C-alpha positions in Angstrom: 80.0 121.7 120.0 80.6 119.3 117.1 80.1 115.6 118.0 82.2 113.0 116.3 81.8 109.2 116.7 84.9 107.1 116.2 84.3 103.5 115.4 87.2 101.1 114.9 85.8 97.7 113.8 88.1 95.4 115.7 88.1 97.2 119.1 84.5 98.2 118.7 83.0 94.7 118.9 83.5 93.6 115.3 85.3 90.4 116.3 82.9 89.6 119.2 81.4 86.2 118.1 78.2 87.1 119.9 77.7 90.2 117.6 79.8 89.8 114.5 78.6 88.1 111.3 80.2 85.0 109.8 83.7 85.6 108.6 87.4 85.2 109.3 87.1 86.3 112.9 90.3 84.6 114.0 92.3 86.2 111.1 90.9 89.7 111.7 91.6 89.4 115.5 95.3 89.3 114.6 95.0 93.0 113.6 93.4 94.2 116.9 96.6 95.7 118.3 96.9 97.8 115.1 93.3 98.7 115.4 93.6 99.9 118.9 96.7 102.0 118.1 94.9 103.8 115.3 91.8 104.4 117.4 93.6 105.7 120.4 95.7 108.1 118.4 92.7 109.4 116.5 90.6 109.8 119.7 93.5 111.6 121.5 93.9 114.0 118.6 90.2 114.8 118.4 90.1 115.4 122.2 92.7 118.1 121.8 90.5 120.1 119.4 88.3 123.0 120.7 84.7 122.6 119.8 84.9 118.8 119.3 83.2 116.2 121.5 84.5 112.7 120.6 83.0 109.4 121.6 84.4 106.0 120.6 83.1 102.5 120.4 84.4 99.8 122.7 83.5 96.2 123.4 82.9 93.9 126.4 86.5 92.7 126.1 88.0 96.1 127.0 88.1 98.1 130.2 87.9 101.8 129.4 88.9 104.8 131.5 85.6 106.1 132.7 86.8 109.6 132.0 86.6 108.8 128.3 83.2 109.0 126.5 82.6 105.6 124.9 79.8 103.2 124.1 79.1 99.6 123.2 76.6 97.7 121.1 73.5 96.4 122.9 73.3 92.7 123.4 72.4 91.1 120.0 72.8 94.3 118.1 74.6 93.9 114.8 77.6 96.0 114.1 76.0 97.8 111.2 72.9 98.5 113.3 75.0 99.8 116.2 77.1 102.1 114.0 74.0 103.4 112.2 72.2 104.1 115.5 75.2 105.9 117.1 76.1 107.8 114.0 72.6 109.4 114.0 73.4 110.8 117.4 76.5 112.6 116.2 77.4 115.2 113.6 80.1 113.0 112.0 81.3 109.4 112.1 84.9 108.4 111.6 85.1 104.7 110.7 88.2 102.5 110.6 87.6 99.1 109.3 89.2 96.5 107.0 87.9 96.1 103.5 87.4 92.3 104.0 84.0 91.0 103.0 82.8 94.5 102.1 83.0 95.7 105.7 84.0 99.2 105.0 81.4 99.6 102.3 78.6 98.2 104.6 79.6 100.7 107.3 79.6 103.5 104.8 76.0 102.7 104.0 75.2 102.4 107.7 76.5 105.9 108.4 75.4 107.7 105.2 77.2 110.2 103.1 76.3 113.3 105.1 78.0 112.1 108.3 80.8 110.1 106.8 84.5 111.2 107.4 86.5 109.2 104.9 86.8 108.3 101.3 83.8 108.3 99.0 82.0 105.1 98.2 83.4 104.8 94.7 86.9 104.9 96.0 86.2 102.4 98.7 84.6 100.0 96.3 87.6 100.2 93.9 90.2 100.0 96.5 88.5 97.1 98.3 89.4 94.8 95.4 93.1 94.3 94.6 92.2 93.2 91.1 90.0 96.2 90.4 92.6 98.6 91.9 95.4 97.1 89.8 93.3 97.3 86.6 92.3 100.9 87.3 95.9 102.0 88.0 97.3 100.1 85.0 94.7 101.9 82.7 96.3 105.1 83.9 99.8 104.0 83.1 100.8 103.4 86.8 103.1 100.4 87.5 101.2 97.9 89.5 100.9 94.1 90.1 98.1 92.9 87.8 95.8 90.1 89.0 96.2 87.1 86.9 94.3 83.9 86.2 96.5 80.8 86.3 96.3 80.5 82.5 97.4 84.1 82.1 100.1 83.6 84.6 101.3 80.5 82.9 101.8 82.3 79.6 103.5 85.1 81.5 105.8 82.6 83.1 106.7 81.0 79.7 107.6 84.5 78.3 109.7 85.3 81.4 111.2 82.0 82.6 113.4 83.8 85.1 110.3 85.1 86.9 110.6 84.7 90.6 108.0 84.1 93.2 104.2 84.2 93.1 101.7 85.6 95.6 98.2 84.2 96.4 96.0 86.3 98.7 92.4 87.4 99.2 91.2 89.9 96.6 89.8 92.0 99.5 92.3 91.2 102.2 93.8 93.6 104.7 97.1 93.8 106.7 98.8 91.0 104.8 96.5 88.4 106.2 96.2 85.0 104.5 98.9 86.1 102.0 101.2 83.3 100.8 104.3 83.5 98.7 105.4 80.5 96.5 108.7 79.8 94.9 107.1 77.5 92.4 104.4 78.6 90.0 102.6 75.3 90.0 102.2 75.4 93.8 100.8 79.0 93.6 98.2 77.8 91.0 97.2 74.9 93.2 96.6 77.2 96.1 94.7 79.6 93.9 92.5 76.8 92.5 91.8 75.5 96.0 90.7 78.9 97.3 88.6 79.6 94.2 86.8 76.2 94.6 86.0 77.2 98.2 84.6 80.5 97.1 87.3 82.5 98.8 87.9 85.0 95.9 91.6 84.8 95.7 94.0 86.8 93.6 97.2 85.6 92.0 100.1 88.1 91.4 103.8 88.1 90.7 105.9 88.9 93.8 107.7 92.2 93.4 111.2 92.3 94.8 112.4 95.6 96.4 112.0 97.9 99.4 108.4 97.9 100.9 107.2 101.4 101.4 103.9 103.2 102.2 102.7 106.6 101.3 100.5 108.6 103.7 98.2 111.1 102.0 95.8 113.8 103.0 93.3 113.9 100.1 91.5 117.2 99.5 88.6 117.8 97.1 91.0 118.9 94.3 94.4 117.5 95.2 96.4 115.0 97.3 99.1 116.0 99.8 101.9 113.5 100.4 102.7 113.9 104.1 105.0 111.0 104.8 107.0 108.3 103.0 107.2 105.3 105.4 109.2 102.1 105.4 107.1 98.9 106.1 108.6 96.1 108.1 107.6 93.1 106.1 109.1 89.6 106.2 108.5 86.1 105.0 108.4 83.1 107.3 108.2 79.4 106.8 108.3 77.6 103.5 111.1 76.0 101.5 112.1 76.5 97.9 112.4 72.8 97.5 108.9 72.0 98.6 105.3 73.1 98.1 104.9 74.9 101.5 104.4 78.6 101.1 106.2 81.4 102.8 103.8 83.5 104.8 103.9 87.3 104.7 104.3 88.9 108.1 103.7 92.6 108.8 105.8 93.9 111.7 104.9 97.5 111.7 105.8 100.8 109.9 108.4 103.4 110.4 107.1 106.8 109.4 108.9 109.7 107.7 111.8 107.6 106.5 112.5 109.2 103.0 112.9 112.9 102.3 109.9 114.0 100.2 112.1 116.7 98.6 114.8 114.3 97.5 115.0 112.5 94.2 113.1 109.4 95.4 110.7 111.5 97.3 109.8 113.6 94.3 109.1 110.4 92.2 106.8 109.1 95.0 105.1 112.5 95.3 104.3 112.4 91.6 103.0 108.8 92.0 100.7 109.9 94.8 99.1 112.5 92.6 98.7 110.0 89.8 97.0 107.5 92.0 94.8 110.2 93.5 93.7 111.1 89.9 93.2 107.5 88.9 90.9 106.6 91.9 88.2 109.3 92.1 86.8 109.8 95.6 89.9 109.5 97.7 89.3 111.9 100.6 90.9 112.5 103.9 93.5 110.0 105.0 94.6 107.4 102.5 97.6 105.1 102.2 99.4 103.6 99.2 101.5 100.5 99.6 104.5 100.5 97.2 107.5 98.4 96.5 110.5 100.2 95.1 111.9 97.8 92.6 115.7 98.2 92.0 115.1 98.5 88.2 111.4 99.4 87.7 111.1 102.0 90.5 107.9 102.2 92.5 105.3 99.5 91.9 101.9 100.0 93.6 100.7 97.0 95.5 97.4 98.4 97.0 95.6 101.5 98.1 94.0 101.8 101.5 91.0 104.1 101.5 91.0 104.8 105.2 93.3 105.4 108.2 96.3 103.1 108.3 98.6 102.2 111.3 101.0 104.9 110.1 98.6 107.5 111.5 99.7 107.0 115.1 103.3 107.5 114.3 102.6 110.5 112.1 100.4 112.1 114.8 103.3 111.8 117.2 106.1 112.9 114.9 104.7 115.6 112.7 103.7 117.9 115.5 100.5 119.9 115.4 97.2 118.0 115.0 96.8 115.6 112.1 93.1 115.2 112.8 92.6 118.9 112.5 94.1 118.8 109.0 92.0 115.9 108.0 88.8 117.5 109.2 89.7 120.6 107.1 90.2 118.3 104.1 86.7 117.0 104.6 85.3 120.4 105.0 83.9 119.4 108.4 82.1 122.1 110.3 83.4 122.7 113.8 81.0 124.4 116.2 82.9 126.2 119.0 79.8 127.7 120.5 80.0 125.4 123.5 83.4 124.8 124.9 82.6 122.6 127.9 83.6 118.9 127.5 81.2 116.2 128.8 82.2 113.7 131.4 83.0 110.4 130.0 80.6 107.5 130.3 79.5 104.4 128.6 76.0 105.9 127.9 77.4 109.0 126.2 76.3 107.8 122.8 73.1 106.2 123.8 74.2 102.7 124.5 71.4 100.7 126.0 71.9 98.6 129.1 
């Protein structure tokens, strides 16, 4: 029996003030619904596989069906210590976490390469920074949104006086959190400067008009497989073009399998997926690419997600078969079917201390 530990940061105790480190807990807590959707879909898929015993992390804020094997961090145990301890009790660990504050990288180190199901460290490091991702993709001739300093952006604005809106967001943000859109360049610069002065590591980019899409990939050792082209439901709230108040980016979900991969647009996006895979070494297993299809420029890459995205749940339900099985195969994970009996669920199934 192959034992797999699933840890989703938000539902697994990562936003518990008693255990989590300093950070934007209130902001990250806004993503907890998406986190639970991803975790539950992945756990359900893994439970369907012969030869796999799956245990997932929960927290004191959640009541879990006792039939499901789960565990929680001990009182006072940090998230990285908890993940490291439980990962050692399993053959593999499947971690879902935002890139904010280096979280995904820290959890990679806690698990270790041998047990890690996910992208390699070099891909996580590059994709965790929007500015690094943009520079890397641009160096490979991929249309993207470069990160600009206010001085650079000012020169760009002078060359293109018809340029539209500007975005200020965290360089390592996730889920559109803390992402502001300004109609006036000076207001965007003021927000950028304020965040930089506070040590918040912002990024300033041009806003790209067009249709927001996402690409879902299964990344193998030697190739990427585009499995779905999704439409993202993204809106802007608040703000006024006549004043300095920003519009706030709101993510309202994703609709999977919206564009035919064999059609003209699909083939262009399929080629883009392969080029991004080649430009960011170490993408492995599930990865997502956020794209805006500009009416004149075509697809412009906004960011790359080196982990499961919320699209996973919809894909698992719509594609048929078992997406987790395909991802385990992409990782080359060994499934031991020598013992078929499934354990009864319990909170101590992964060694949680009382």
